[in-house]
C-alpha positions in Angstrom: 122.7 113.8 192.8 121.6 110.0 191.6 122.3 107.3 194.4 124.9 104.7 193.1 123.3 101.5 191.5 123.2 98.7 193.7 125.5 96.2 193.2 124.3 92.5 193.4 126.6 90.9 195.9 129.2 88.2 194.3 129.3 85.0 195.8 131.9 84.8 198.2 131.4 81.1 199.8 131.8 77.9 198.5 128.6 77.1 197.6 127.8 80.6 196.2 130.9 79.8 193.5 129.8 76.2 193.2 126.3 77.8 191.8 128.2 80.1 189.5 130.7 77.5 188.4 127.8 75.3 187.1 125.9 78.1 186.0 128.9 78.8 183.8 129.0 75.1 182.6 125.5 75.1 181.7 125.6 78.1 179.9 128.5 76.2 178.4 126.6 73.4 177.1 123.6 75.5 176.1 123.1 74.3 172.1 126.1 71.9 172.2 124.9 68.7 170.2 125.6 65.2 171.8 125.4 66.0 175.3 123.6 63.2 176.8 120.4 64.1 178.4 121.4 61.9 181.3 124.5 64.2 181.8 121.6 67.4 180.9 119.7 66.1 184.3 122.8 65.9 186.7 123.4 68.6 185.9 120.4 70.5 186.6 119.9 68.8 189.7 123.5 69.7 190.6 122.5 73.2 189.8 119.2 73.5 191.6 121.0 71.6 195.1 123.5 74.4 195.0 121.7 77.5 194.0 118.8 77.0 196.0 120.5 76.2 199.5 121.1 79.7 200.4 117.7 81.3 199.3 116.0 78.5 201.0 118.1 78.8 204.4 116.8 82.4 204.1 113.1 81.5 203.9 112.8 79.2 206.7 115.6 81.1 209.3 114.0 83.3 211.9 113.4 86.7 210.3 115.7 89.7 210.9 114.4 92.2 212.8 113.5 95.4 211.2 116.6 96.9 212.5 119.1 94.8 211.0 116.9 94.4 207.7 117.8 98.8 207.5 120.8 98.0 208.6 122.0 95.3 205.6 120.2 97.8 203.1 122.0 100.8 204.3 124.8 98.7 203.9 124.1 96.9 200.5 123.2 100.7 199.6 126.6 102.4 200.1 129.2 102.9 197.2 132.1 101.5 198.9 134.1 101.6 195.8 134.5 105.3 196.6 136.3 105.0 199.5 140.0 106.7 199.8 142.3 103.9 198.0 144.7 104.2 200.6 141.7 103.4 203.8 141.0 100.0 204.9 139.5 97.8 202.0 135.9 97.2 202.8 133.0 95.7 200.6 129.1 95.1 201.1 130.1 91.1 201.4 131.8 91.5 204.4 128.0 91.8 205.7 127.5 88.6 207.9 123.7 88.7 206.3 120.6 87.5 208.0 121.2 83.8 208.6 124.7 83.9 209.7 123.5 87.2 212.1 120.4 84.7 213.7 123.4 81.8 214.4 125.2 84.0 216.1 122.2 85.5 218.2 121.2 81.6 218.7 124.5 81.1 220.4 124.5 84.0 222.3 121.2 82.8 223.7 122.2 79.4 223.8 125.3 80.0 226.0 123.6 82.5 228.3 126.3 84.9 227.2 126.2 88.4 229.2 129.0 89.7 227.4 130.0 89.7 224.1 133.6 90.5 222.3 133.5 91.0 218.4 137.2 91.5 216.5 135.8 93.2 213.7 132.4 95.2 213.1 132.0 96.5 209.6 128.8 98.2 210.0 127.7 96.3 212.3 125.1 93.7 211.5 126.6 90.6 213.5 127.2 93.1 216.6 123.5 94.1 216.6 122.1 90.7 216.3 124.4 89.4 218.8 122.7 92.0 221.1 119.2 91.6 220.7 120.4 88.4 221.8 121.8 90.1 225.4 119.8 90.5 228.6 119.0 94.2 229.6 122.1 94.8 231.1 124.5 92.5 228.9 127.1 94.3 227.0 128.8 94.0 223.8 132.3 95.6 222.9 133.3 95.5 219.3 137.1 96.5 218.5 136.9 98.1 214.9 139.6 99.4 213.0 138.4 102.0 210.4 136.5 104.5 212.0 134.5 105.6 209.2 132.6 102.5 209.3 132.4 102.3 213.1 130.5 105.5 212.9 128.3 104.1 210.4 127.5 101.3 212.3 126.7 103.1 215.6 124.3 105.3 213.7 122.4 102.2 212.8 122.6 100.8 216.4 121.1 104.0 217.7 118.2 103.0 215.7 117.7 100.2 217.5 116.9 99.3 221.4 119.8 97.0 221.4 122.0 99.3 220.4 122.7 100.8 223.8 124.2 97.5 224.9 127.2 98.2 222.3 130.4 100.1 223.0 132.3 100.2 220.3 136.4 100.7 220.5 138.6 102.2 217.4 142.1 101.5 216.3 144.2 98.2 215.9 142.4 95.4 217.8 145.6 93.9 219.4 145.8 97.5 221.1 142.2 97.1 222.1 142.3 93.8 223.3 145.6 94.5 225.5 143.8 97.6 227.2 140.7 95.5 227.7 142.6 92.7 229.7 144.7 95.0 231.4 141.1 95.8 232.7 140.5 92.7 233.6 137.3 92.0 231.4 136.4 89.0 230.4 133.7 87.4 227.8 131.4 84.7 227.5 131.5 84.5 223.8 133.7 86.4 221.3 133.4 86.7 217.2 136.2 87.2 215.4 135.5 88.6 211.8 138.5 90.8 210.8 142.1 90.6 209.2 142.9 87.0 208.5 146.5 87.5 208.8 145.5 88.4 212.5 143.4 85.5 213.2 146.2 83.2 215.3 147.1 86.5 217.0 143.7 87.2 218.2 142.9 83.8 219.2 146.2 83.2 221.2 145.5 86.6 223.3 142.0 85.4 223.8 143.5 82.2 225.5 146.6 83.4 227.2 145.6 87.2 228.6 142.4 85.7 230.5 139.8 87.7 228.2 137.6 84.5 227.6 136.0 83.4 230.4 135.6 80.2 231.7 133.8 77.8 229.4 133.6 81.1 227.0 132.8 79.9 223.3 135.3 81.8 220.5 133.2 81.6 216.8 135.7 82.5 214.2 134.5 83.7 210.6 135.4 82.7 207.1 137.2 79.7 208.1 136.3 78.0 205.0 137.8 81.1 202.7 135.9 80.5 199.3 137.3 76.9 199.4 140.8 78.1 198.8 142.5 76.2 202.1 141.9 73.1 200.1 141.8 73.9 196.4 144.6 72.9 194.5 145.1 76.4 192.8 147.3 78.4 194.8 145.3 80.3 196.9 145.5 84.4 197.3 146.8 85.7 201.1 143.6 85.2 203.1 143.0 81.7 201.7 146.7 81.3 203.2 146.3 82.9 206.5 143.0 80.7 207.0 144.6 77.2 205.9 147.7 78.5 208.2 145.0 79.3 211.0 143.2 76.2 210.8 146.4 74.0 211.1 147.1 76.1 214.0 144.3 75.6 215.9 143.7 72.0 214.8 146.9 71.3 216.4 146.6 73.4 219.7 146.2 70.7 222.7 144.6 73.5 224.7 141.2 73.5 222.8 138.6 71.7 220.9 137.1 73.3 217.7 134.4 72.3 214.8 134.0 73.9 212.0 130.2 75.0 210.5 129.8 75.2 206.9 127.6 78.2 207.7 127.7 80.8 204.8 131.9 80.9 204.1 132.6 78.5 207.9 132.3 79.3 211.0 134.9 77.8 213.4 133.8 76.9 217.0 136.6 76.8 219.9 136.4 76.3 223.3 138.9 74.9 225.8 139.5 71.4 226.3 138.3 69.9 229.3 
């Protein structure tokens, strides 16, 4: 049986969507008479700025490990459309990828984290990237709802020396968090990349149930959500959830935060001094 054709990832970040829109504008103007040369030059510059940013970041960021590259290739080659339609929706665009993976790895190393929690595993790219920065006795606990994708991640972890530092808890994230809290677990760094409607509840649990160690850092993915929180057109369900989450965090006096425009937005949160 032939393998399914590899699909090119669709743009899912504000910069990627801007680049796509500029390409469409350029195509629409192709052959149109009377467009001033200055306008065409500005459009060309805008296309270069938007379309070249992500490839440039890839080029100048520390290369990913062989294990991460293999995991990413496996994720992109898989036919996600063949999943049971009643199962949790998954797609290759959910992969954190090289630049964000290296950013998370850098944060683990810079903070000296020894215990990391991930809420939302997918195929395990971000978990493995962070585990690579942990000391030999460090530990990463990943919570994943979907058993099938968790098993795929575990197969990739088995091929990496850092994979043995990762434990996967399968099931609803709040149930896993409750069990970890009941066991007295605490984490130096937490990465949240799961269902967007659950974000506020996950962060509240981390802050209120003792899961975040003193001085700990929470990293939350997709907090720019393709620009939906600030665009004037009607956002989708995820866009509304992220807009509400961002507003909730901004109004919470217990924390301080910054939104970094990395990929689709990465919010860094810590307890206020």
